[in-house]
ZASE-22299 format. One line per field, with one value per residue (C-alpha): residue in three letters; x, y, z. Coordinates in Angstrom, 3 decimals, decimal comma. Each point is the difference from the previous one (the first is absolute). Last residue first. Layout:
r = [ALA ...]
x = [X ...]
y = [Y ...]
z = [Z ...]
END
This chain:
r = [GLY ASN ALA VAL LEU SER THR TYR LEU GLU GLU TYR GLN LYS VAL VAL LYS SER ILE GLU PHE HIS GLU GLU ILE ARG LYS ARG ALA LEU LEU GLY LEU SER HIS ARG GLY GLU GLN GLY ILE ASP ILE LEU GLY LYS TRP ALA ASN ALA LEU ALA GLN PRO ASP LYS PRO PRO VAL VAL ARG GLY THR ASP GLY VAL ILE ARG ALA SER ASP GLY VAL ASP THR VAL VAL CYS PRO VAL GLY CYS ALA MET ALA GLU GLY LEU THR ASN SER PHE GLY GLU GLY TYR ALA SER SER SER SER VAL ILE ASP LEU ALA ALA MET ILE ARG ALA VAL ASP LYS ARG LEU GLY LEU LEU HIS LEU ARG ASP LYS LEU ILE SER ASN ASN MET PHE SER ARG ILE ARG GLN ASN GLU SER ASP VAL GLY LEU GLY VAL MET ILE TYR HIS VAL SER ALA GLU LYS GLU ALA LEU VAL CYS ALA ALA LYS LEU PHE ASN GLU HIS ASP LYS MET PRO ASP TRP ARG ALA VAL ILE GLY ILE LEU ILE THR ASP ASN LEU LEU GLY MET GLN ASP LEU LEU PHE LYS LYS ALA THR LYS ASP PRO TYR PHE LYS GLU THR ASP PHE GLY ASN PRO ILE VAL ILE MET LYS LYS LYS ARG TYR GLY ILE LYS GLN HIS VAL LYS LYS GLY MET VAL SER ASN VAL VAL ILE SER ASN THR MET PHE SER LEU LYS SER ASN VAL LYS VAL ILE LEU SER THR LEU ALA ARG TYR ASN ARG PHE ASP MET ASP SER CYS ARG ILE GLY TRP VAL ILE ARG ARG VAL GLY VAL LEU LYS GLY VAL VAL LEU GLY LEU LEU ASP ALA HIS TYR LEU TRP SER GLN ILE ILE ASP VAL SER GLU ARG ARG LEU PHE ARG PHE PHE LYS VAL THR ARG ILE LEU ASN PHE ARG GLY SER VAL MET GLY LEU ASN PHE VAL PRO ILE ARG ASP ALA ILE ILE LYS GLU GLY ILE PRO GLY ILE ASP THR MET SER VAL VAL ILE SER ARG PHE ARG LYS ARG ASP MET ARG SER VAL LEU LYS GLU LEU MET ARG GLU ALA GLY GLY MET ASN LEU GLU THR ILE LEU HIS ALA ILE THR ILE ARG ASN MET]
x = [30,863 -1,371 -0,181 -1,723 -2,725 -0,801 -0,704 -2,170 -1,528 0,123 -1,448 -2,700 -1,557 0,477 -2,519 -2,190 -0,059 -0,052 -3,221 -2,241 -1,183 0,193 -0,627 -2,312 -1,000 -1,736 -0,987 -1,618 -1,647 -1,151 -1,482 -1,697 -1,751 -1,098 -1,546 -1,902 -1,621 -0,664 -1,885 -2,119 0,734 -2,651 2,367 2,987 -2,345 -1,242 3,058 0,842 -3,194 0,517 3,765 -1,153 -2,883 2,733 1,799 3,014 2,557 -0,870 -0,808 2,396 -2,009 2,221 2,129 0,511 3,351 -0,759 4,109 -0,135 -3,649 1,691 3,050 -0,696 -3,747 -2,472 -3,017 0,370 -2,352 1,157 -0,495 1,220 1,806 2,040 3,049 -2,040 -1,884 4,511 0,830 -2,836 0,875 3,217 -0,069 2,549 0,482 -3,391 0,002 -3,524 -3,478 0,286 -3,518 1,733 -2,223 -0,366 -2,980 -1,220 1,755 0,957 3,104 1,082 -1,255 2,298 2,910 -0,975 -0,037 2,341 -2,725 -0,544 -3,609 -2,743 -2,217 -2,909 -2,977 -3,022 -2,195 0,365 1,063 -3,384 1,325 0,118 0,980 2,204 2,055 -0,083 2,013 2,365 0,888 -0,628 3,460 -0,314 -1,820 2,657 2,104 2,764 2,465 -1,138 -3,276 -3,301 -2,540 -2,666 -3,619 -1,879 -2,941 -2,240 1,251 -1,562 0,288 2,476 2,211 -0,396 0,677 2,983 1,421 -0,099 1,662 2,881 0,517 0,066 2,830 1,602 3,847 1,653 -1,681 1,188 -2,046 2,216 -0,692 -1,472 -3,577 -2,621 -3,409 -1,370 -2,820 -2,733 -1,583 1,554 -2,325 2,254 0,246 3,247 2,464 -1,838 0,282 3,786 0,216 -2,670 2,843 2,711 -0,165 0,611 3,686 1,823 3,499 1,380 2,883 1,118 0,487 1,736 0,085 2,189 0,041 1,581 3,578 0,128 3,873 0,674 3,701 -0,328 -3,476 1,872 -3,231 -1,435 -3,467 -1,059 2,544 -1,685 -3,783 1,715 1,328 -2,767 -2,096 2,599 -0,562 2,651 2,207 3,794 2,300 3,668 3,313 -1,168 1,885 -2,267 -3,297 0,786 -2,130 -2,589 0,729 -0,828 -3,006 -1,766 0,927 -1,359 -3,308 0,345 0,345 -2,840 -1,868 -2,483 -3,210 1,448 2,519 -2,094 1,847 1,321 1,804 0,846 2,286 3,527 3,116 3,747 2,712 3,731 2,744 3,384 -0,665 2,463 -1,338 -0,712 -1,598 -2,121 -1,147 -1,285 -1,445 -1,935 -1,286 -1,256 -1,825 -0,936 -2,764 -0,722 -0,746 2,309 3,650 2,898 2,637 3,209 3,649 -0,527 2,463 -1,611 1,328 0,218 -3,788 -1,442 2,213 -1,645 -3,517 0,281 1,286 -3,227 -2,057 2,151 -0,292 -4,282 -1,669 -4,540 -1,899 -0,584 1,432 3,765 0,375 3,778 -1,548 2,340 -1,528 2,315 -1,569 -0,275 -3,768 -1,774 2,005 -1,302 -3,746 0,292 1,553 -3,756 -1,426 1,933 3,330 0,003 0,443 3,579 -0,420 3,093 0,281 2,717 1,004 2,878 0,379 2,031 -0,650 -3,151 -1,786 -2,641 -3,604 -0,673 1,562 -2,077 -3,479 0,538 0,807 -3,121 -2,227 1,805 -0,532 -3,807 -1,068 -0,304 2,481 3,726 0,679 2,253 2,185 3,672 0,957 3,789 1,497 3,181 1,531 1,144 4,338 -0,428]
y = [-4,590 -2,952 -0,966 3,455 -1,012 -3,778 1,563 2,822 -2,821 -2,061 1,813 0,993 -3,926 -0,145 2,639 -1,065 -3,779 1,747 1,970 -3,012 0,426 -3,671 -2,909 2,665 2,059 -3,362 -1,328 3,159 -0,256 -4,137 1,590 2,845 -2,655 -2,136 2,923 0,942 -3,309 -0,169 3,720 -1,032 -1,001 2,724 3,294 -1,230 -0,429 3,482 1,975 -1,756 1,445 3,192 0,610 -1,057 1,828 2,861 -0,606 3,181 -3,043 -3,805 -2,002 -2,502 -2,535 -1,407 -2,594 -1,619 2,321 3,477 0,812 -0,783 1,437 3,039 0,084 3,842 -0,113 -2,518 1,683 -2,116 -1,629 -0,579 -3,267 1,012 -2,221 3,051 -0,807 0,015 3,880 1,075 -1,516 1,070 4,342 -0,675 -0,196 -0,756 1,786 1,887 3,102 -1,129 0,455 -0,710 -1,701 -1,909 -1,416 -1,898 -2,269 -1,035 2,600 -0,376 -1,108 3,357 2,267 -1,251 0,210 3,351 1,202 3,579 1,344 1,927 0,914 -1,857 0,187 -1,997 -0,901 -1,187 3,162 1,694 -2,766 -0,221 3,152 4,031 0,726 -2,803 1,428 3,437 -1,346 -1,737 2,994 2,496 -2,109 1,675 -2,762 -2,857 -1,571 2,803 -2,506 -3,457 -2,375 -0,254 -2,396 -1,652 -1,266 -2,937 -1,482 1,137 -1,765 0,928 3,153 0,651 -2,064 2,383 2,766 -1,491 -0,687 3,901 0,712 -2,468 0,894 4,006 -0,696 -0,394 -0,908 1,591 3,354 0,048 0,796 -2,780 -3,760 -2,369 -1,106 -2,188 -1,978 -0,592 -2,308 0,407 -2,799 1,776 3,074 3,130 2,413 1,235 -0,066 -3,303 -0,870 -0,153 -1,429 -3,308 0,097 0,049 -2,612 -2,961 1,044 -1,271 1,658 3,000 0,118 -2,931 -1,091 3,753 0,183 -0,202 2,120 -2,486 0,771 -0,530 0,911 2,235 0,423 -1,834 1,633 2,782 2,916 0,992 0,452 -3,198 -1,364 1,904 -1,136 -3,732 0,520 1,370 -2,487 -2,720 2,111 2,042 1,099 0,518 1,543 -1,132 1,720 2,761 1,796 -2,114 1,398 3,353 0,361 -1,096 2,192 3,149 -1,686 -0,914 4,248 1,086 -2,185 1,851 3,561 -0,140 -0,339 -2,979 -0,768 0,279 -2,405 -3,126 -3,029 -3,602 -1,046 1,267 -0,203 0,495 -0,018 0,850 -1,271 1,996 -1,709 2,170 2,873 2,730 2,924 1,059 -3,735 0,481 3,482 -1,133 -3,137 0,811 2,848 -2,228 -2,606 2,034 1,972 -3,753 -1,748 -1,526 0,250 -2,338 1,791 -2,275 0,079 3,255 2,027 1,865 3,110 0,421 -1,266 2,724 2,361 -1,349 0,456 3,748 1,198 -1,529 2,214 3,179 -1,279 -0,064 -1,881 0,126 -3,085 0,541 2,235 -0,920 -0,236 -2,007 -2,323 -2,330 -3,259 -1,609 -3,620 -0,664 -1,970 3,546 1,189 -2,155 0,916 3,563 -0,533 -1,174 2,963 2,119 1,351 2,559 -0,154 -1,985 -2,565 -1,885 -2,818 -1,363 -3,455 -2,064 -3,189 -3,362 0,221 1,884 -3,036 1,303 0,272 3,550 1,115 -2,615 0,796 3,992 -0,109 -2,147 2,200 2,857 -1,834 -0,122 3,292 1,548 2,752 0,029 2,318 -0,517 -3,500 0,012 -2,552 -0,278 -3,037 -0,697 -3,560 -1,617 -0,608 -3,472]
z = [-4,458 -0,993 4,062 -0,118 -1,966 1,485 3,215 -0,876 -1,685 2,254 2,566 -2,430 -0,252 3,614 0,679 -2,370 1,682 3,760 -1,272 -1,264 -3,594 -1,153 2,787 2,355 -2,906 -1,637 3,858 0,445 -3,409 0,830 3,335 -1,334 -2,726 3,086 1,983 -3,459 -0,009 3,200 -0,015 -3,211 -3,264 -0,964 1,679 -2,773 -3,003 0,667 0,507 -3,287 -1,428 0,942 -1,818 -2,828 -0,120 1,220 -2,786 -0,401 1,053 -1,337 2,852 1,738 3,602 2,986 0,911 -3,419 -0,270 1,690 -0,798 -3,220 -0,507 1,582 -2,062 -1,745 -1,010 0,065 2,426 3,286 1,991 3,196 2,537 3,483 2,426 1,583 -2,204 -3,155 1,344 0,385 -3,445 -2,040 2,198 -0,931 -3,624 -2,388 -3,124 -0,222 -3,135 -1,289 0,427 3,825 1,596 2,764 2,143 3,546 0,695 3,879 1,421 4,131 -0,833 -2,238 2,619 2,724 -2,506 -0,707 3,453 -0,160 -2,689 -2,696 -1,377 1,973 -3,155 0,409 -2,428 0,395 1,348 -3,378 -2,107 -2,102 -1,627 -0,381 3,165 0,008 -3,431 1,785 2,627 -1,408 -2,626 3,062 1,624 3,872 1,376 -0,511 -3,021 -0,435 1,377 0,905 0,584 -1,708 1,584 -1,412 1,190 -1,110 1,172 -2,828 -2,357 -3,233 -0,718 1,621 -2,036 -2,777 2,744 1,055 -3,601 -0,294 2,762 -0,534 -3,415 1,109 2,323 -3,203 1,894 -2,663 0,804 2,798 3,373 2,554 0,023 2,308 -1,833 2,125 -0,109 3,313 0,709 1,941 2,489 3,079 -0,403 -0,611 3,198 -2,096 3,160 0,652 -3,894 0,323 3,847 -1,224 -3,324 1,988 2,318 -2,123 -0,839 -3,225 0,554 -1,186 2,708 0,024 -3,938 -0,525 -3,551 -2,848 -3,415 -3,126 -1,497 -3,134 -1,234 -2,967 -1,614 -2,608 -1,699 -0,143 0,151 -3,559 0,889 -1,461 2,545 2,692 -0,541 0,321 3,407 1,310 -1,263 1,952 3,148 2,486 -2,255 1,053 -2,504 0,299 0,104 -1,531 -2,957 -3,076 1,898 -1,786 -2,823 1,655 2,624 -2,360 -1,389 3,533 1,162 -2,917 1,256 3,384 -1,218 -1,511 3,149 0,908 -1,638 -3,504 1,202 -0,211 1,728 -1,515 3,000 3,153 3,470 -2,228 1,858 -1,192 1,155 -0,350 1,085 -0,478 2,022 -1,391 1,183 -3,384 -0,491 2,812 -0,794 -3,770 1,152 3,523 -1,538 -3,174 2,136 2,911 -2,713 -1,746 3,338 2,649 0,444 0,526 0,444 0,930 1,391 2,136 1,402 2,582 -0,686 -3,496 -0,526 2,153 -2,295 -2,582 1,666 1,440 -3,635 -1,727 3,032 -1,521 -3,199 0,258 -2,658 0,306 0,517 3,172 1,681 1,276 4,163 -0,794 3,478 1,541 1,523 2,517 0,605 4,107 -0,337 1,298 -2,993 -2,465 1,610 -0,565 -3,549 -0,497 1,116 -2,124 0,308 -2,694 -3,739 -1,281 2,450 1,147 1,611 1,396 0,585 0,982 -1,171 1,208 3,824 -0,561 -1,667 -1,365 1,511 0,727 -3,219 -2,169 1,774 -0,335 -3,336 -1,008 1,880 -2,027 -3,339 0,696 1,425 3,270 -0,302 -0,283 -2,696 -3,490 1,451 0,160 1,913 0,413 0,715 2,347 -0,350 2,932 0,177 -1,707]
END
């Protein structure tokens, strides 16, 4: 069989979970069997730069996010004709629609969609996104396959109207060599922040977005801060920094003033993850398969998560699961992990890493994608 050419179409190539999963996939696929080309609807972005550095071509359409552009669409049309693409694999709703329409016009025979979320609350986003999801649900019968990264995402989109028989669940995968338990990490972070060695660190790693519900995390931190003076709270992610006025206002009017640390977007996330005693996901809705949880678990850190998307399924019995939008429950779960002591948390962390190695290690996930692509081409 000749090499299979796959055009991976994605909305943008910033630091989101879909983009990171795309980068992990294309960098690890068997290049003797598969030729990957990445197409960004907008610009190249930091993930695009990483993909280029790995000698995989990246083609950007230069669209403005959320706006249709006929000239840029024609550019994509010509790109597909020139590259003789066997499969279009799109990632996220906007790319799914563009990939299907233009792919069919060009005559690409195999269209694969990618769904990365579950029960989104579209009231917090542009009306266009909600409209595209409704249109996609009507057009989903035209795809060859729809890859969903979570069981809950599959259930939610089936109810919306997406074709069940087209859907296949392939979870996110994690690099257990990049994310691993690091005994030196905590002292490094404590020294960097000028904190005592017995400080307990609870962290959240997530971009500033309504679905991530940072307010839930902050309220829970205020609850726990009344009982546990030795706990400090770490927030990492795009938009979670000193320029965020909503967080700054919260800090200035709460017990967290000197105990909340805003690290913003960092390149050393793996080391920060390994430094934390507890990693938390406070999401209110929309999560499919959280990258943060898998990375933290690979680092041997126990997690407390809200029961959104597949978070409970990911964590299993290695952490704690609480209802969304319930700061008291979140704080109580943190307190429970503090009370079991360092050794108890270490034991849970080892179980968490083992769970990632057995079920969600990146090479196993890449193999599932490769098998899907091979079967689509073999079946015509």
